[in-house]
N, C-alpha and C positions, 0 to 999 in steps of 0.2 A: 816850499814856501815863498823862497828867493824868486823862482823861476815866476809864481803867479804875481810877484808885485813887478818884477822887470816886464812883463808883458803888458802890464797895465800902467807902467809908468807913475806909478803911487807909492812913494815911501818916507821916509823922514826928512830927506832932504828936497823933496819935490811937494809937500802937504802945503808949503805957505804959498808956492806959484799958482797950486790949482785952486785953493781956495779964494785967493785974489783975483784970478782970471776968470771964473764961473760962479756964476749967483746958484746958491743952495749946495755949492760942492762939499759941505760939512757933511750933510746928509750923505750925498754919493759915497765920500769917501769914507765915512763909518758905516755905510752898506758894504761896500766893498772890503775893508777889513774884517767885517762879521763874516764873510762868505770865506774869504782866506782862511780865519780861525776853524772855521769847520771843515773846509778841505784838508787841513792840517792835522785836526783830531781823528780825522775818517784815516790817515795814512797813520799815524803815530798812536793814536790810542784808541781805536775802533771800540772798546767795551765803554767809555764815556759816550761816545754817540747813542750805543743802545740804550744805556741806562737813561739820559735825558730823552729820548725820543726822537732822536734827530733823525731823519729819513736815510736809508743807506741804500742806493740804487745796485742791486748786483750787476755786475759787467760780466762778460764771457771769462775774464781772467782769474776771478774769483767763485766761479761754478765750482760746484765739489765733482771730485773725479767719477765718472759714470763709467762701470764695466758693462760693455755690450757683449753679447754671447749669442752666437749662432748655432743651430744644431740642426742636423740633417742626416737622412738615412737614403744611401745609393746601393743600387745594384750597377757596375760599370761606370759610364760616363764620364771614364778614365780625362778624356782629351779637354773637360770643361772645367776641370777643380782646380786648376792653378787662376785661371782668369776670376772665376766665381768668388775666392779667397780673395784677389787682389783688388777688385772693386769694393767689398765688403771693408777691407782693411782701409782702403781709402775713405771711408765713410765713418773711422772711427772704430769700428769692432775689432777687440783684441783677442777673444777666445772664438775659438770654433772646436766643436765637435762632431765627429764622423762616425756613423754607424755603416756598416757595409755588410753584404752578405753575396754569397755565390760569384763574385766578380771573377772574370775570365778575360779582359780586355788590359790587364795590366794596374787598373784604378787602386787595387789592394797595394799595391807597390807604392804608388805615388803616395797615398795615404801614412805609409809606414814611414818613406823618407821625411814627410812635413810632419811627422810626431818628432823624428831623430832631429829636426831643425829645430824645436820649439813651438813651430807655428799652429800645430792643433793637437787635439788627443783624437786616437781613432779606435774603434771599437769592433770587433767581430761581431757581427749580429745573427748567430743561427737561430733560425726558425724551422717552425712545422710546416707540412705542406698547407694545414687550413690556416695560419697563422698570415696577419699582415707586417710585413717588416717595420714598416713606418710605424705602427701603433705600437710593437714590442720596443721600439728604438724609445718613443717618447716614454714608455713604461721605465725601460733603464734610465732614461735620461734623468727621471726624476728622482733617482736615487743617488745622483751625483753630487759631491760637495763644488765642483766647479760650478754647475749650472745653479744649485739653490745659494751659493756666495755672490752669484752674478747680479747686478743691479736690473738689468734689462735681457729679457731672452725671448727668440724668436725661433718657428719652426719653419725653414724655408726649404723648397727644394732647389739643386743645381741649376736649374734652369729659370729661377726667378731671381732678379736683380733690384735690389729697392733702389728709388730713383726719391732722394728728398731734394724737392725745390725751394726751400726757403733758407734765408740767411747763407750761412757758408756752405751750405748743402751737405752736410755732417748731421750726423744722427744727435750731436750734442745741441746743433742748431734747432733740429727738430723738438728736442726735450725741451728747449727754451721757447719753443713757439708755441706748443701745446700747455705749458706749465708744466711745474715740478710738481704738483699735487695730483699728476696725471697716475693713473694704475694701468691702463691700458691703451694701445691705439692699435686700430685695424686697418689694414689697407687692401685697397681693392687693386684688381689684376688689372694692367694692360695688355692685351695680348699683341704680341709681336711676329708678324706675318714672317712669311719666305722670301717678300720681294721678289719671287719668279725664279729664286735660286735652285741650282739643280744638285751642284756638286759639294762635296764634303770638304772643307776648305782649316788647315790650321792657322787658323787667324781668329782674333777675338770677335766673340758673338756679337758683342757689344758695338763693334764697329760694322760688321757684314750686315745684319739686319735693323732696318731703321725705320722701316714701315709697319704701323700696326692700326688697332682702331683708334677712333676718334675718342679722343677725353670727352666723358659726359655722356656717350650714347646710351640710350636706353633701350635700343630694340633685341638684344640677346643676353639671355640671362647669364652665361657667363660672364659678364661683365662683374657681376655682383658677387663672384668667388674672393673671399680674402684672407690674409694670412696675418698674425697678430705680434705685435712685441709688447710683452707685459712683463711686469715685475714678478719674479716667483714666488716670493714671499707672500704675495697679498691672495695667491690662488691656490685650490688645491691640488690639482695635477695639470700635467704636460698635455696638450693634445694637436693634432697637426694643423690646424687652422684659427684654432681659439684654445686658449685657458678653459680649465673646469673650475668652478666655484669650489669652495671648500664646503664639505658635506653640511657644516651647521648654518650656511649662508642661505639667504633667500634673495632671489631675483627683486631687483627696487630696493631691498632694505638692506642691503651690505655695505653701502657707503661708498663703492668703487666708483670712479669716475672711469668713465671708457668712453673714448673720441675715436673718431674716422679719419680718414685721410685728411681731412681740411681743419680737423678739430675740434670739429662738433658732436655734441654728446649723443652716443648711441641710447636708442630706445631700450626697454627691458628686455625686447625680445631676441637682442643679441646672445641672452643668456640661455633661451632656447633654441636659438638656429645652428644648423650644422658649418657648412662651409661658405654659406653666402649671407649676405644683407637683404633688407627690402631694398628697392627701388629708391626710396626716399633717404637711404642711409649713405649712398655712395658719397664718397669723397676723396677729390685729388688736389685740392689746393697746395697744400704741404708735401705731401708724399704718396707714391704708390708705388706698385711692383710691377715692372715689365717682365711678361710672361712669354720666354721663347717657347711656348709648347710644341712648336714643329721645325723649326731651323729649315733646313735646306731639302729635296727632296730625300737626297742620299741619306743624310743623316736621320728622316725620318723613318727611313727603312731598318735601318739600327736599331731605332726606339722602337720599332716593332717589333724587331727580331730579339729586345733585351724584354722586352713586355713590361709589365706592371708591379716589377722588382720581386714578384713570386715566379719561379720556374715553371710551375704547374697551370700558370694561368699569363702565358704568355699574351696571347692574342685577344683577352678579355676587354681591355679597353682602346688599344692604340690600333682600330681599325683604319679603313681609308675613310669614312664618314667622320671620324675625328679629325682628320686633316682638313677635311672640307667645312668642319666646325670652328676650325680654331685660326685658319690660315687667313687672317685681318691682314689687310694693305692700303687700308683707306685714306692713310694721314700719315707724314713723314713727321711734323711737329707734334709735342715737342720732343728733342733730344736728350738723350742723357749722357753726361758729361763722362768722358774718357781719359782724360790726362792722369787724373790719380790711379785709375786701373792700371793703363800702360807703365805707370811710374812701377807700382808696388808688383806688376807681373815682372817686369825685368829684373827688379833687385831680387824676386823668387828665383827665377832662372838663370840667375848669376851663380845658381849653385849645379856644379857641372854633373853631379848624380842625379838632381830631379832633373835636370833638363834633358839628359838621358833617357830618363824611365817617362817623363812626359811623350818624346819622340816615341818611342818604343810603343806606348800604348796609342798613338795615332797611328802607325803603322800596324799595329793587331787591326785597328777600327777598317784601315782599306782593306787589308787582306780578307776581312768577315765581308766588306761590301764586294768584292770580287767573287764572293761566293751566290752572291743573292741578286746580282744583276741579270744574269743572262735567263732567269726566270722568267716564264710569260708575263706573269701577273707585276714583277718588279718593272719590267721593260715599258709594260703599258703604262704604268706610274712614272716614270723616269720621263716617257713621253709627253706628260702632261697633261693626263688622262688618269680617272678613278675607276679602279678595275670592278667590274661584274655589274655596274649601275649606269645606266644612261645620265648624261647631265640634265637631260628634260625632268629624268625623274628625281634626280636629287634636288632638284630646284623647288621639285612640288614638295616634296621632303621636309624642305627647307621651311617653306612656306608654313607647311603646317606645323611644325615644332616650332615655330617662332609664335604661332597662334595660339598654342596652348601651354606655352613656357614664357610669354613675353611678359613683360612688367604688369600690364592689365590684365592678365589671364585668372581664371580660379586657381590653376596649380600653383600658380606664383603666391599665394596664400600660404601656402601650405610649406613651411619650413624643411627639408628633409633633418632627419635624426643624424645625431653625431655620432 
């Protein structure tokens, strides 16, 4: 109150001078005094403001505390764990749950140490040969109190980094932008390419790989892939790309507010879709996911060796066709900020034991690479070629693929099942 009057040069001693020198100053003074009273009530007695319907604008300092929680399932990928956690901690995530299975690169030891430090919770995720570890992890996560007591939850992979583009570029800023009444936000992928890099380096992925597809491109169906941040209390169960409705809910009648990365409402088709949206539902204005699906050529060889998280299906997904399909390098902008990640990463690696385990994991990965480089297939790939298929055939396949799976194709209208 005193600061307000000092700033405006209006007070008991100044009233006469102001009134005498300015026509209509009495009205001005009364208006200023009224506004000062409102400001005082807001700060000292906000319940009166509410009772008398005085508007109170919400500011970032009086927003509710929101608990953001990321869930993931990994097999190996140890060299990338610390950076992934660091980046999302900088965005405001405070809870992390890791499920892991069949790790042989030391990733499980890194997770154990992070759990000892109180940074994450980690669970062994044993699965049968016919089970998908990620689906098993999602089912088990739905039984955790830490998940169900969180305000917002998302299932991301360790090669997916959320880029918030609004306000302070935090998750709180994102929720402020889309509105507190929002129940789910689906983020589209932006595929980040190799940038022509061949070798594996122990440096942050976010700084090494800066080229990707142009925002808003529609000529490739992969752009429509999504991951979803959602309120767990409003949905029935967790799934990998989007939550599932409660059994009693009907799409279009459940009262849920579900938006895309631009804050625009999603249509009812989102309730039947699998991992993709329609071409008209893409949204990047507020947030999207940088998807580092390939990284460097050496790292892609490790990804092929690791496979799809199931030891019995190691080469079922990540063939050289997948590389050609996801190595996008058409645009540098926009860049994802790295300052917060670097700060959080340094804080985590200040723990000597965690730093040692991270270094060991990197060395194990390099030893694995040494066994792969000399194979004819790997040597050809590292030399910049795709083994087995001539480039002209690959280009022809690509044109056919885009023709039948592009945004205007008949196949694009058939959403895959979850």
